[in-house]
PDBQT receptor file of N, H, CA, C and O in Angstrom, charges set to zero:
ATOM      1  N   UNK A   1      -8.425  -8.127  -1.633  1.00  0.00    +0.000 N 
ATOM      2  CA  UNK A   1      -8.788  -7.357  -0.660  1.00  0.00    +0.000 C 
ATOM      3  C   UNK A   1      -8.822  -8.256   0.801  1.00  0.00    +0.000 C 
ATOM      4  O   UNK A   1      -9.311  -9.346   1.097  1.00  0.00    +0.000 OA
ATOM      5  N   UNK A   2      -8.137  -7.344   1.469  1.00  0.00    +0.000 N 
ATOM      6  H   UNK A   2      -7.740  -6.458   1.229  1.00  0.00    +0.000 HD
ATOM      7  CA  UNK A   2      -8.017  -7.610   3.056  1.00  0.00    +0.000 C 
ATOM      8  C   UNK A   2      -9.196  -7.998   3.899  1.00  0.00    +0.000 C 
ATOM      9  O   UNK A   2     -10.376  -8.120   3.570  1.00  0.00    +0.000 OA
ATOM     10  N   UNK A   3      -8.562  -8.179   5.153  1.00  0.00    +0.000 N 
ATOM     11  H   UNK A   3      -7.603  -8.080   5.420  1.00  0.00    +0.000 HD
ATOM     12  CA  UNK A   3      -9.204  -8.912   6.069  1.00  0.00    +0.000 C 
ATOM     13  C   UNK A   3     -10.515  -7.512   6.558  1.00  0.00    +0.000 C 
ATOM     14  O   UNK A   3     -11.732  -7.688   6.625  1.00  0.00    +0.000 OA
ATOM     15  N   UNK A   4      -9.581  -5.883   6.897  1.00  0.00    +0.000 N 
ATOM     16  H   UNK A   4      -8.593  -5.740   6.843  1.00  0.00    +0.000 HD
ATOM     17  CA  UNK A   4     -10.402  -4.865   7.191  1.00  0.00    +0.000 C 
ATOM     18  C   UNK A   4     -11.340  -4.882   5.854  1.00  0.00    +0.000 C 
ATOM     19  O   UNK A   4     -12.464  -5.067   6.321  1.00  0.00    +0.000 OA
ATOM     20  N   UNK A   5     -11.450  -4.798   4.627  1.00  0.00    +0.000 N 
ATOM     21  H   UNK A   5     -10.537  -4.647   4.248  1.00  0.00    +0.000 HD
ATOM     22  CA  UNK A   5     -11.893  -5.048   3.335  1.00  0.00    +0.000 C 
ATOM     23  C   UNK A   5     -11.171  -3.479   2.437  1.00  0.00    +0.000 C 
ATOM     24  O   UNK A   5     -11.800  -2.667   1.759  1.00  0.00    +0.000 OA
ATOM     25  N   UNK A   6     -10.053  -3.488   2.681  1.00  0.00    +0.000 N 
ATOM     26  H   UNK A   6      -9.541  -4.148   3.232  1.00  0.00    +0.000 HD
ATOM     27  CA  UNK A   6      -9.380  -2.586   1.897  1.00  0.00    +0.000 C 
ATOM     28  C   UNK A   6      -8.331  -3.437   0.770  1.00  0.00    +0.000 C 
ATOM     29  O   UNK A   6      -7.723  -4.447   1.125  1.00  0.00    +0.000 OA
ATOM     30  N   UNK A   7      -8.227  -2.885  -0.576  1.00  0.00    +0.000 N 
ATOM     31  H   UNK A   7      -8.720  -2.065  -0.865  1.00  0.00    +0.000 HD
ATOM     32  CA  UNK A   7      -7.439  -3.486  -1.221  1.00  0.00    +0.000 C 
ATOM     33  C   UNK A   7      -6.115  -2.977  -1.334  1.00  0.00    +0.000 C 
ATOM     34  O   UNK A   7      -5.778  -1.793  -1.364  1.00  0.00    +0.000 OA
ATOM     35  N   UNK A   8      -5.376  -4.026  -1.393  1.00  0.00    +0.000 N 
ATOM     36  H   UNK A   8      -5.650  -4.988  -1.368  1.00  0.00    +0.000 HD
ATOM     37  CA  UNK A   8      -3.752  -4.200  -1.259  1.00  0.00    +0.000 C 
ATOM     38  C   UNK A   8      -3.104  -4.735  -2.828  1.00  0.00    +0.000 C 
ATOM     39  O   UNK A   8      -3.498  -5.815  -3.269  1.00  0.00    +0.000 OA
ATOM     40  N   UNK A   9      -2.052  -3.869  -3.653  1.00  0.00    +0.000 N 
ATOM     41  H   UNK A   9      -1.732  -2.992  -3.295  1.00  0.00    +0.000 HD
ATOM     42  CA  UNK A   9      -1.284  -5.036  -4.612  1.00  0.00    +0.000 C 
ATOM     43  C   UNK A   9      -0.954  -5.995  -3.885  1.00  0.00    +0.000 C 
ATOM     44  O   UNK A   9      -0.987  -5.813  -2.668  1.00  0.00    +0.000 OA
ATOM     45  N   UNK A  10      -0.515  -7.371  -4.442  1.00  0.00    +0.000 N 
ATOM     46  H   UNK A  10      -0.488  -7.519  -5.431  1.00  0.00    +0.000 HD
ATOM     47  CA  UNK A  10      -0.018  -8.483  -4.331  1.00  0.00    +0.000 C 
ATOM     48  C   UNK A  10      -1.024  -9.802  -3.640  1.00  0.00    +0.000 C 
ATOM     49  O   UNK A  10      -2.186  -9.571  -3.305  1.00  0.00    +0.000 OA
ATOM     50  N   UNK A  11      -0.659 -10.604  -3.552  1.00  0.00    +0.000 N 
ATOM     51  H   UNK A  11       0.285 -10.792  -3.824  1.00  0.00    +0.000 HD
ATOM     52  CA  UNK A  11      -1.816 -11.410  -3.228  1.00  0.00    +0.000 C 
ATOM     53  C   UNK A  11      -1.811 -12.269  -1.812  1.00  0.00    +0.000 C 
ATOM     54  O   UNK A  11      -2.434 -13.284  -1.500  1.00  0.00    +0.000 OA
ATOM     55  N   UNK A  12      -0.623 -11.260  -0.898  1.00  0.00    +0.000 N 
ATOM     56  H   UNK A  12      -0.116 -10.436  -1.152  1.00  0.00    +0.000 HD
ATOM     57  CA  UNK A  12      -0.900 -11.593   0.213  1.00  0.00    +0.000 C 
ATOM     58  C   UNK A  12      -1.318 -10.420   1.361  1.00  0.00    +0.000 C 
ATOM     59  O   UNK A  12      -0.344  -9.713   1.621  1.00  0.00    +0.000 OA
ATOM     60  N   UNK A  13      -2.224 -10.145   1.914  1.00  0.00    +0.000 N 
ATOM     61  H   UNK A  13      -3.016 -10.719   1.703  1.00  0.00    +0.000 HD
ATOM     62  CA  UNK A  13      -2.294  -9.277   2.718  1.00  0.00    +0.000 C 
ATOM     63  C   UNK A  13      -0.942  -9.408   4.448  1.00  0.00    +0.000 C 
ATOM     64  O   UNK A  13      -0.786 -10.332   5.246  1.00  0.00    +0.000 OA
ATOM     65  N   UNK A  14      -0.331  -8.156   4.367  1.00  0.00    +0.000 N 
ATOM     66  H   UNK A  14      -0.458  -7.406   3.719  1.00  0.00    +0.000 HD
ATOM     67  CA  UNK A  14       0.571  -8.526   5.604  1.00  0.00    +0.000 C 
ATOM     68  C   UNK A  14       0.230  -6.837   6.463  1.00  0.00    +0.000 C 
ATOM     69  O   UNK A  14       0.621  -5.741   6.062  1.00  0.00    +0.000 OA
ATOM     70  N   UNK A  15      -0.572  -7.116   7.664  1.00  0.00    +0.000 N 
ATOM     71  H   UNK A  15      -0.889  -8.007   7.990  1.00  0.00    +0.000 HD
ATOM     72  CA  UNK A  15      -0.796  -6.703   8.702  1.00  0.00    +0.000 C 
ATOM     73  C   UNK A  15       1.115  -5.439   9.149  1.00  0.00    +0.000 C 
ATOM     74  O   UNK A  15       2.290  -5.677   9.428  1.00  0.00    +0.000 OA
ATOM     75  N   UNK A  16       0.268  -4.248   8.944  1.00  0.00    +0.000 N 
ATOM     76  H   UNK A  16      -0.687  -4.054   8.717  1.00  0.00    +0.000 HD
ATOM     77  CA  UNK A  16       1.834  -3.037   9.165  1.00  0.00    +0.000 C 
ATOM     78  C   UNK A  16       1.385  -2.736  10.637  1.00  0.00    +0.000 C 
ATOM     79  O   UNK A  16       0.228  -2.730  11.059  1.00  0.00    +0.000 OA
ATOM     80  N   UNK A  17       3.158  -2.356  11.700  1.00  0.00    +0.000 N 
ATOM     81  H   UNK A  17       4.098  -2.361  11.358  1.00  0.00    +0.000 HD
ATOM     82  CA  UNK A  17       2.955  -1.964  12.891  1.00  0.00    +0.000 C 
ATOM     83  C   UNK A  17       1.173  -1.031  13.607  1.00  0.00    +0.000 C 
ATOM     84  O   UNK A  17       0.517  -1.259  14.624  1.00  0.00    +0.000 OA
ATOM     85  N   UNK A  18       1.023  -0.251  12.743  1.00  0.00    +0.000 N 
ATOM     86  H   UNK A  18       1.555  -0.066  11.917  1.00  0.00    +0.000 HD
ATOM     87  CA  UNK A  18      -0.170   0.164  13.249  1.00  0.00    +0.000 C 
ATOM     88  C   UNK A  18      -1.621  -0.123  12.714  1.00  0.00    +0.000 C 
ATOM     89  O   UNK A  18      -2.456   0.695  12.326  1.00  0.00    +0.000 OA
ATOM     90  N   UNK A  19      -1.717  -1.584  12.798  1.00  0.00    +0.000 N 
ATOM     91  H   UNK A  19      -1.039  -2.248  13.113  1.00  0.00    +0.000 HD
ATOM     92  CA  UNK A  19      -3.017  -1.760  12.489  1.00  0.00    +0.000 C 
ATOM     93  C   UNK A  19      -3.348  -2.026  10.826  1.00  0.00    +0.000 C 
ATOM     94  O   UNK A  19      -4.174  -2.892  10.539  1.00  0.00    +0.000 OA
ATOM     95  N   UNK A  20      -2.725  -1.309   9.835  1.00  0.00    +0.000 N 
ATOM     96  H   UNK A  20      -2.054  -0.605  10.068  1.00  0.00    +0.000 HD
ATOM     97  CA  UNK A  20      -3.205  -1.583   9.070  1.00  0.00    +0.000 C 
ATOM     98  C   UNK A  20      -2.914  -2.599   7.865  1.00  0.00    +0.000 C 
ATOM     99  O   UNK A  20      -2.667  -3.729   8.285  1.00  0.00    +0.000 OA
ATOM    100  N   UNK A  21      -2.878  -2.458   6.281  1.00  0.00    +0.000 N 
ATOM    101  H   UNK A  21      -3.079  -1.540   5.939  1.00  0.00    +0.000 HD
ATOM    102  CA  UNK A  21      -2.715  -3.951   5.963  1.00  0.00    +0.000 C 
ATOM    103  C   UNK A  21      -2.453  -3.599   4.353  1.00  0.00    +0.000 C 
ATOM    104  O   UNK A  21      -3.198  -3.116   3.500  1.00  0.00    +0.000 OA
ATOM    105  N   UNK A  22      -0.379  -4.278   4.293  1.00  0.00    +0.000 N 
ATOM    106  H   UNK A  22       0.226  -4.671   4.986  1.00  0.00    +0.000 HD
ATOM    107  CA  UNK A  22      -0.468  -3.936   3.302  1.00  0.00    +0.000 C 
ATOM    108  C   UNK A  22       0.240  -4.858   1.888  1.00  0.00    +0.000 C 
ATOM    109  O   UNK A  22       1.316  -5.362   2.211  1.00  0.00    +0.000 OA
ATOM    110  N   UNK A  23      -0.046  -5.065   0.865  1.00  0.00    +0.000 N 
ATOM    111  H   UNK A  23      -0.920  -4.656   0.603  1.00  0.00    +0.000 HD
ATOM    112  CA  UNK A  23       0.558  -5.787   0.087  1.00  0.00    +0.000 C 
ATOM    113  C   UNK A  23       1.650  -7.257   0.237  1.00  0.00    +0.000 C 
ATOM    114  O   UNK A  23       1.578  -8.300  -0.414  1.00  0.00    +0.000 OA
ATOM    115  N   UNK A  24       2.422  -6.966   1.091  1.00  0.00    +0.000 N 
ATOM    116  H   UNK A  24       2.480  -6.119   1.619  1.00  0.00    +0.000 HD
ATOM    117  CA  UNK A  24       3.504  -7.439   0.780  1.00  0.00    +0.000 C 
ATOM    118  C   UNK A  24       4.568  -6.863   2.564  1.00  0.00    +0.000 C 
ATOM    119  O   UNK A  24       3.862  -6.194   3.319  1.00  0.00    +0.000 OA
ATOM    120  N   UNK A  25       5.730  -7.070   2.973  1.00  0.00    +0.000 N 
ATOM    121  H   UNK A  25       6.303  -7.614   2.361  1.00  0.00    +0.000 HD
ATOM    122  CA  UNK A  25       6.284  -6.724   3.663  1.00  0.00    +0.000 C 
ATOM    123  C   UNK A  25       6.702  -5.249   4.089  1.00  0.00    +0.000 C 
ATOM    124  O   UNK A  25       7.400  -4.428   3.495  1.00  0.00    +0.000 OA
ATOM    125  N   UNK A  26       6.096  -5.189   5.216  1.00  0.00    +0.000 N 
ATOM    126  H   UNK A  26       5.529  -5.856   5.699  1.00  0.00    +0.000 HD
ATOM    127  CA  UNK A  26       5.484  -3.556   5.649  1.00  0.00    +0.000 C 
ATOM    128  C   UNK A  26       7.166  -2.304   5.498  1.00  0.00    +0.000 C 
ATOM    129  O   UNK A  26       8.204  -2.647   6.064  1.00  0.00    +0.000 OA
ATOM    130  N   UNK A  27       7.115  -1.319   4.897  1.00  0.00    +0.000 N 
ATOM    131  H   UNK A  27       6.272  -1.040   4.437  1.00  0.00    +0.000 HD
ATOM    132  CA  UNK A  27       7.909  -0.458   4.471  1.00  0.00    +0.000 C 
ATOM    133  C   UNK A  27       7.735   0.596   5.083  1.00  0.00    +0.000 C 
ATOM    134  O   UNK A  27       6.540   0.883   5.015  1.00  0.00    +0.000 OA
ATOM    135  N   UNK A  28       8.463   1.546   5.816  1.00  0.00    +0.000 N 
ATOM    136  H   UNK A  28       9.434   1.312   5.871  1.00  0.00    +0.000 HD
ATOM    137  CA  UNK A  28       7.936   2.925   6.525  1.00  0.00    +0.000 C 
ATOM    138  C   UNK A  28       8.309   3.413   5.319  1.00  0.00    +0.000 C 
ATOM    139  O   UNK A  28       9.358   3.122   4.745  1.00  0.00    +0.000 OA
ATOM    140  N   UNK A  29       6.973   4.585   4.688  1.00  0.00    +0.000 N 
ATOM    141  H   UNK A  29       6.120   4.821   5.154  1.00  0.00    +0.000 HD
ATOM    142  CA  UNK A  29       7.668   5.884   3.544  1.00  0.00    +0.000 C 
ATOM    143  C   UNK A  29       7.937   7.271   4.062  1.00  0.00    +0.000 C 
ATOM    144  O   UNK A  29       7.941   7.439   5.281  1.00  0.00    +0.000 OA
ATOM    145  N   UNK A  30       8.119   8.084   3.406  1.00  0.00    +0.000 N 
ATOM    146  H   UNK A  30       8.116   7.947   2.415  1.00  0.00    +0.000 HD
ATOM    147  CA  UNK A  30       8.979   9.246   4.313  1.00  0.00    +0.000 C 
ATOM    148  C   UNK A  30       7.435  10.110   4.632  1.00  0.00    +0.000 C 
ATOM    149  O   UNK A  30       7.711  11.306   4.728  1.00  0.00    +0.000 OA
ATOM    150  N   UNK A  31       6.216   9.921   4.785  1.00  0.00    +0.000 N 
ATOM    151  H   UNK A  31       5.992   8.949   4.707  1.00  0.00    +0.000 HD
ATOM    152  CA  UNK A  31       5.240  10.384   5.390  1.00  0.00    +0.000 C 
ATOM    153  C   UNK A  31       4.883   9.459   6.601  1.00  0.00    +0.000 C 
ATOM    154  O   UNK A  31       3.846   9.705   7.216  1.00  0.00    +0.000 OA
ATOM    155  N   UNK A  32       5.602   8.508   6.949  1.00  0.00    +0.000 N 
ATOM    156  H   UNK A  32       6.445   8.308   6.449  1.00  0.00    +0.000 HD
ATOM    157  CA  UNK A  32       5.232   8.081   8.239  1.00  0.00    +0.000 C 
ATOM    158  C   UNK A  32       4.700   6.709   7.757  1.00  0.00    +0.000 C 
ATOM    159  O   UNK A  32       4.805   5.671   8.411  1.00  0.00    +0.000 OA
ATOM    160  N   UNK A  33       4.061   6.831   6.426  1.00  0.00    +0.000 N 
ATOM    161  H   UNK A  33       3.976   7.674   5.895  1.00  0.00    +0.000 HD
ATOM    162  CA  UNK A  33       2.623   5.236   6.504  1.00  0.00    +0.000 C 
ATOM    163  C   UNK A  33       3.631   4.063   5.784  1.00  0.00    +0.000 C 
ATOM    164  O   UNK A  33       4.651   4.081   5.096  1.00  0.00    +0.000 OA
ATOM    165  N   UNK A  34       2.745   3.058   6.349  1.00  0.00    +0.000 N 
ATOM    166  H   UNK A  34       1.916   3.044   6.908  1.00  0.00    +0.000 HD
ATOM    167  CA  UNK A  34       3.574   1.690   5.828  1.00  0.00    +0.000 C 
ATOM    168  C   UNK A  34       3.617   1.760   4.582  1.00  0.00    +0.000 C 
ATOM    169  O   UNK A  34       2.880   2.682   4.233  1.00  0.00    +0.000 OA
ATOM    170  N   UNK A  35       4.197   1.163   3.533  1.00  0.00    +0.000 N 
ATOM    171  H   UNK A  35       4.795   0.414   3.816  1.00  0.00    +0.000 HD
ATOM    172  CA  UNK A  35       3.911   0.669   2.552  1.00  0.00    +0.000 C 
ATOM    173  C   UNK A  35       4.081  -1.127   2.397  1.00  0.00    +0.000 C 
ATOM    174  O   UNK A  35       4.033  -1.815   3.416  1.00  0.00    +0.000 OA
ATOM    175  N   UNK A  36       4.265  -1.713   1.128  1.00  0.00    +0.000 N 
ATOM    176  H   UNK A  36       4.304  -1.153   0.300  1.00  0.00    +0.000 HD
ATOM    177  CA  UNK A  36       4.971  -2.943   0.658  1.00  0.00    +0.000 C 
ATOM    178  C   UNK A  36       6.419  -2.518   0.374  1.00  0.00    +0.000 C 
ATOM    179  O   UNK A  36       6.834  -1.749  -0.493  1.00  0.00    +0.000 OA
ATOM    180  N   UNK A  37       6.997  -3.111   1.188  1.00  0.00    +0.000 N 
ATOM    181  H   UNK A  37       6.660  -3.735   1.892  1.00  0.00    +0.000 HD
ATOM    182  CA  UNK A  37       8.431  -2.381   1.315  1.00  0.00    +0.000 C 
ATOM    183  C   UNK A  37       9.511  -3.428  -1.000  1.00  0.00    +0.000 C 
ATOM    184  O   UNK A  37      10.651  -3.321  -1.451  1.00  0.00    +0.000 OA
ATOM    185  N   UNK A  38       8.604  -3.970  -1.391  1.00  0.00    +0.000 N 
ATOM    186  H   UNK A  38       7.678  -4.057  -1.024  1.00  0.00    +0.000 HD
ATOM    187  CA  UNK A  38      10.001  -4.201  -2.653  1.00  0.00    +0.000 C 
ATOM    188  C   UNK A  38      10.133  -3.281  -3.381  1.00  0.00    +0.000 C 
ATOM    189  O   UNK A  38      11.272  -3.232  -3.846  1.00  0.00    +0.000 OA
ATOM    190  N   UNK A  39       9.287  -2.276  -3.805  1.00  0.00    +0.000 N 
ATOM    191  H   UNK A  39       8.362  -2.316  -3.428  1.00  0.00    +0.000 HD
ATOM    192  CA  UNK A  39      10.222  -1.155  -4.224  1.00  0.00    +0.000 C 
ATOM    193  C   UNK A  39      10.283   0.614  -3.937  1.00  0.00    +0.000 C 
ATOM    194  O   UNK A  39      10.078   1.046  -2.803  1.00  0.00    +0.000 OA
ATOM    195  N   UNK A  40      10.537   1.390  -4.911  1.00  0.00    +0.000 N 
ATOM    196  H   UNK A  40      10.704   1.039  -5.832  1.00  0.00    +0.000 HD
ATOM    197  CA  UNK A  40      10.923   2.812  -4.090  1.00  0.00    +0.000 C 
ATOM    198  C   UNK A  40       9.553   3.434  -4.357  1.00  0.00    +0.000 C 
ATOM    199  O   UNK A  40       8.810   3.501  -5.337  1.00  0.00    +0.000 OA
ATOM    200  N   UNK A  41       9.513   3.905  -2.968  1.00  0.00    +0.000 N 
ATOM    201  H   UNK A  41      10.116   3.851  -2.172  1.00  0.00    +0.000 HD
ATOM    202  CA  UNK A  41       8.288   4.660  -2.487  1.00  0.00    +0.000 C 
ATOM    203  C   UNK A  41       7.334   6.055  -3.688  1.00  0.00    +0.000 C 
ATOM    204  O   UNK A  41       7.653   7.243  -3.740  1.00  0.00    +0.000 OA
ATOM    205  N   UNK A  42       6.602   5.631  -4.200  1.00  0.00    +0.000 N 
ATOM    206  H   UNK A  42       6.343   4.666  -4.157  1.00  0.00    +0.000 HD
ATOM    207  CA  UNK A  42       5.694   6.677  -4.976  1.00  0.00    +0.000 C 
ATOM    208  C   UNK A  42       5.301   7.458  -4.150  1.00  0.00    +0.000 C 
ATOM    209  O   UNK A  42       5.534   7.147  -2.982  1.00  0.00    +0.000 OA
ATOM    210  N   UNK A  43       4.278   9.265  -4.510  1.00  0.00    +0.000 N 
ATOM    211  H   UNK A  43       4.089   9.518  -5.459  1.00  0.00    +0.000 HD
ATOM    212  CA  UNK A  43       3.204   9.393  -4.441  1.00  0.00    +0.000 C 
ATOM    213  C   UNK A  43       2.175   9.045  -5.476  1.00  0.00    +0.000 C 
ATOM    214  O   UNK A  43       2.336   8.606  -6.615  1.00  0.00    +0.000 OA
ATOM    215  N   UNK A  44       1.352   9.268  -4.983  1.00  0.00    +0.000 N 
ATOM    216  H   UNK A  44       1.221   9.625  -4.058  1.00  0.00    +0.000 HD
ATOM    217  CA  UNK A  44       0.388   8.995  -6.426  1.00  0.00    +0.000 C 
ATOM    218  C   UNK A  44      -0.346  10.047  -6.511  1.00  0.00    +0.000 C 
ATOM    219  O   UNK A  44      -0.058  11.039  -5.840  1.00  0.00    +0.000 OA
ATOM    220  N   UNK A  45      -1.907  10.029  -7.714  1.00  0.00    +0.000 N 
ATOM    221  H   UNK A  45      -2.141   9.223  -8.259  1.00  0.00    +0.000 HD
ATOM    222  CA  UNK A  45      -1.751  11.583  -7.707  1.00  0.00    +0.000 C 
ATOM    223  C   UNK A  45      -3.612  11.848  -6.767  1.00  0.00    +0.000 C 
ATOM    224  O   UNK A  45      -4.536  12.390  -7.374  1.00  0.00    +0.000 OA
ATOM    225  N   UNK A  46      -3.756  11.354  -5.344  1.00  0.00    +0.000 N 
ATOM    226  H   UNK A  46      -3.005  10.915  -4.850  1.00  0.00    +0.000 HD
ATOM    227  CA  UNK A  46      -4.823  11.463  -4.432  1.00  0.00    +0.000 C 
ATOM    228  C   UNK A  46      -3.548  12.163  -3.552  1.00  0.00    +0.000 C 
ATOM    229  O   UNK A  46      -3.835  13.249  -3.047  1.00  0.00    +0.000 OA
ATOM    230  N   UNK A  47      -2.135  11.647  -3.309  1.00  0.00    +0.000 N 
ATOM    231  H   UNK A  47      -1.902  10.765  -3.719  1.00  0.00    +0.000 HD
ATOM    232  CA  UNK A  47      -1.623  12.341  -2.307  1.00  0.00    +0.000 C 
ATOM    233  C   UNK A  47      -0.627  10.855  -1.098  1.00  0.00    +0.000 C 
ATOM    234  O   UNK A  47       0.248  11.052  -0.254  1.00  0.00    +0.000 OA
ATOM    235  N   UNK A  48      -1.265   9.521  -1.537  1.00  0.00    +0.000 N 
ATOM    236  H   UNK A  48      -1.975   9.362  -2.222  1.00  0.00    +0.000 HD
ATOM    237  CA  UNK A  48      -0.573   7.969  -0.661  1.00  0.00    +0.000 C 
ATOM    238  C   UNK A  48       0.706   8.060  -1.335  1.00  0.00    +0.000 C 
ATOM    239  O   UNK A  48       0.984   8.740  -2.323  1.00  0.00    +0.000 OA
ATOM    240  N   UNK A  49       1.521   7.199  -0.595  1.00  0.00    +0.000 N 
ATOM    241  H   UNK A  49       1.295   6.647   0.207  1.00  0.00    +0.000 HD
ATOM    242  CA  UNK A  49       1.963   6.811  -0.531  1.00  0.00    +0.000 C 
ATOM    243  C   UNK A  49       2.415   5.450  -1.651  1.00  0.00    +0.000 C 
ATOM    244  O   UNK A  49       1.313   5.153  -2.113  1.00  0.00    +0.000 OA
ATOM    245  N   UNK A  50       2.961   4.946  -1.997  1.00  0.00    +0.000 N 
ATOM    246  H   UNK A  50       3.856   5.187  -1.622  1.00  0.00    +0.000 HD
ATOM    247  CA  UNK A  50       2.112   3.355  -2.535  1.00  0.00    +0.000 C 
ATOM    248  C   UNK A  50       4.440   2.905  -2.979  1.00  0.00    +0.000 C 
ATOM    249  O   UNK A  50       5.493   3.513  -3.170  1.00  0.00    +0.000 OA
ATOM    250  N   UNK A  51       3.806   1.257  -2.880  1.00  0.00    +0.000 N 
ATOM    251  H   UNK A  51       2.951   0.763  -2.725  1.00  0.00    +0.000 HD
ATOM    252  CA  UNK A  51       5.989   1.209  -3.387  1.00  0.00    +0.000 C 
ATOM    253  C   UNK A  51       5.137   0.446  -4.845  1.00  0.00    +0.000 C 
ATOM    254  O   UNK A  51       4.146  -0.174  -5.230  1.00  0.00    +0.000 OA
ATOM    255  N   UNK A  52       6.698   1.203  -5.304  1.00  0.00    +0.000 N 
ATOM    256  H   UNK A  52       7.504   1.706  -4.992  1.00  0.00    +0.000 HD
ATOM    257  CA  UNK A  52       6.508   0.945  -7.395  1.00  0.00    +0.000 C 
ATOM    258  C   UNK A  52       5.539   1.827  -7.712  1.00  0.00    +0.000 C 
ATOM    259  O   UNK A  52       5.587   2.927  -7.161  1.00  0.00    +0.000 OA
ATOM    260  N   UNK A  53       4.568   1.568  -8.564  1.00  0.00    +0.000 N 
ATOM    261  H   UNK A  53       4.529   0.675  -9.011  1.00  0.00    +0.000 HD
ATOM    262  CA  UNK A  53       3.711   2.824  -9.914  1.00  0.00    +0.000 C 
ATOM    263  C   UNK A  53       2.423   2.493  -8.734  1.00  0.00    +0.000 C 
ATOM    264  O   UNK A  53       2.031   1.586  -8.000  1.00  0.00    +0.000 OA
ATOM    265  N   UNK A  54       2.089   3.913  -9.126  1.00  0.00    +0.000 N 
ATOM    266  H   UNK A  54       2.408   4.649  -9.722  1.00  0.00    +0.000 HD
ATOM    267  CA  UNK A  54       0.251   3.828  -8.659  1.00  0.00    +0.000 C 
ATOM    268  C   UNK A  54      -0.595   2.848  -9.571  1.00  0.00    +0.000 C 
ATOM    269  O   UNK A  54      -0.025   2.615 -10.637  1.00  0.00    +0.000 OA
ATOM    270  N   UNK A  55      -1.560   2.352  -9.446  1.00  0.00    +0.000 N 
ATOM    271  H   UNK A  55      -2.023   2.541  -8.580  1.00  0.00    +0.000 HD
ATOM    272  CA  UNK A  55      -2.752   1.584  -9.629  1.00  0.00    +0.000 C 
ATOM    273  C   UNK A  55      -4.158   1.784  -9.262  1.00  0.00    +0.000 C 
ATOM    274  O   UNK A  55      -4.624   0.761  -8.761  1.00  0.00    +0.000 OA
ATOM    275  N   UNK A  56      -4.941   2.694  -9.337  1.00  0.00    +0.000 N 
ATOM    276  H   UNK A  56      -4.562   3.525  -9.744  1.00  0.00    +0.000 HD
ATOM    277  CA  UNK A  56      -5.973   2.862  -9.274  1.00  0.00    +0.000 C 
ATOM    278  C   UNK A  56      -7.251   1.839  -8.924  1.00  0.00    +0.000 C 
ATOM    279  O   UNK A  56      -8.193   1.776  -9.713  1.00  0.00    +0.000 OA
ATOM    280  N   UNK A  57      -7.239   1.329  -8.141  1.00  0.00    +0.000 N 
ATOM    281  H   UNK A  57      -6.473   1.380  -7.499  1.00  0.00    +0.000 HD
ATOM    282  CA  UNK A  57      -8.575   0.149  -7.605  1.00  0.00    +0.000 C 
ATOM    283  C   UNK A  57      -9.698   0.346  -7.679  1.00  0.00    +0.000 C 
ATOM    284  O   UNK A  57     -10.101   1.493  -7.868  1.00  0.00    +0.000 OA
ATOM    285  N   UNK A  58     -10.869  -1.098  -7.505  1.00  0.00    +0.000 N 
ATOM    286  H   UNK A  58     -10.541  -2.030  -7.352  1.00  0.00    +0.000 HD
ATOM    287  CA  UNK A  58     -12.080  -0.652  -7.721  1.00  0.00    +0.000 C 
ATOM    288  C   UNK A  58     -12.900   1.025  -7.019  1.00  0.00    +0.000 C 
ATOM    289  O   UNK A  58     -13.512   1.965  -7.525  1.00  0.00    +0.000 OA
ATOM    290  N   UNK A  59     -12.521   0.701  -5.846  1.00  0.00    +0.000 N 
ATOM    291  H   UNK A  59     -12.023  -0.063  -5.435  1.00  0.00    +0.000 HD
ATOM    292  CA  UNK A  59     -12.891   1.807  -4.687  1.00  0.00    +0.000 C 
ATOM    293  C   UNK A  59     -12.298   2.706  -5.123  1.00  0.00    +0.000 C 
ATOM    294  O   UNK A  59     -12.506   3.691  -4.415  1.00  0.00    +0.000 OA
ATOM    295  N   UNK A  60     -11.539   2.957  -6.068  1.00  0.00    +0.000 N 
ATOM    296  H   UNK A  60     -11.371   2.157  -6.644  1.00  0.00    +0.000 HD
ATOM    297  CA  UNK A  60     -10.977   4.863  -6.102  1.00  0.00    +0.000 C 
ATOM    298  C   UNK A  60      -9.669   4.712  -5.449  1.00  0.00    +0.000 C 
ATOM    299  O   UNK A  60      -8.860   5.278  -6.184  1.00  0.00    +0.000 OA
ATOM    300  N   UNK A  61      -9.125   4.266  -4.516  1.00  0.00    +0.000 N 
ATOM    301  H   UNK A  61      -9.782   3.805  -3.919  1.00  0.00    +0.000 HD
ATOM    302  CA  UNK A  61      -7.758   3.775  -4.248  1.00  0.00    +0.000 C 
ATOM    303  C   UNK A  61      -7.179   3.570  -5.174  1.00  0.00    +0.000 C 
ATOM    304  O   UNK A  61      -7.474   2.913  -6.172  1.00  0.00    +0.000 OA
ATOM    305  N   UNK A  62      -5.787   4.446  -4.759  1.00  0.00    +0.000 N 
ATOM    306  H   UNK A  62      -5.547   4.980  -3.948  1.00  0.00    +0.000 HD
ATOM    307  CA  UNK A  62      -4.396   3.767  -5.150  1.00  0.00    +0.000 C 
ATOM    308  C   UNK A  62      -4.029   2.715  -4.158  1.00  0.00    +0.000 C 
ATOM    309  O   UNK A  62      -4.243   2.506  -2.964  1.00  0.00    +0.000 OA
ATOM    310  N   UNK A  63      -3.166   1.935  -5.476  1.00  0.00    +0.000 N 
ATOM    311  H   UNK A  63      -2.992   2.105  -6.446  1.00  0.00    +0.000 HD
ATOM    312  CA  UNK A  63      -2.007   1.201  -4.457  1.00  0.00    +0.000 C 
ATOM    313  C   UNK A  63      -0.837   0.686  -5.866  1.00  0.00    +0.000 C 
ATOM    314  O   UNK A  63      -0.718   0.935  -7.066  1.00  0.00    +0.000 OA
ATOM    315  N   UNK A  64      -0.099  -0.209  -4.757  1.00  0.00    +0.000 N 
ATOM    316  H   UNK A  64      -0.195  -0.411  -3.782  1.00  0.00    +0.000 HD
ATOM    317  CA  UNK A  64       1.475   0.222  -5.702  1.00  0.00    +0.000 C 
ATOM    318  C   UNK A  64       1.374  -1.405  -6.955  1.00  0.00    +0.000 C 
ATOM    319  O   UNK A  64       0.356  -2.020  -7.270  1.00  0.00    +0.000 OA
ATOM    320  N   UNK A  65       2.515  -1.615  -7.305  1.00  0.00    +0.000 N 
ATOM    321  H   UNK A  65       3.343  -1.115  -7.049  1.00  0.00    +0.000 HD
ATOM    322  CA  UNK A  65       3.347  -2.751  -7.724  1.00  0.00    +0.000 C 
ATOM    323  C   UNK A  65       3.030  -3.955  -7.345  1.00  0.00    +0.000 C 
ATOM    324  O   UNK A  65       3.721  -4.912  -7.692  1.00  0.00    +0.000 OA
TER     325      UNK A  65
């Protein structure tokens, strides 16, 4: 969990240029949002982009690998 209460994949929260957090080095997804840049961007079932595969968190949102 990051300082703003969001869950991210990975062990370290990194702040993106727009003030959000990702679990790795930030990279721009096709829709303009930031994802962790370790893998190819993927669209999850509820619409957001993540890096790698989609995984549901306890709060019902998806994160990537």
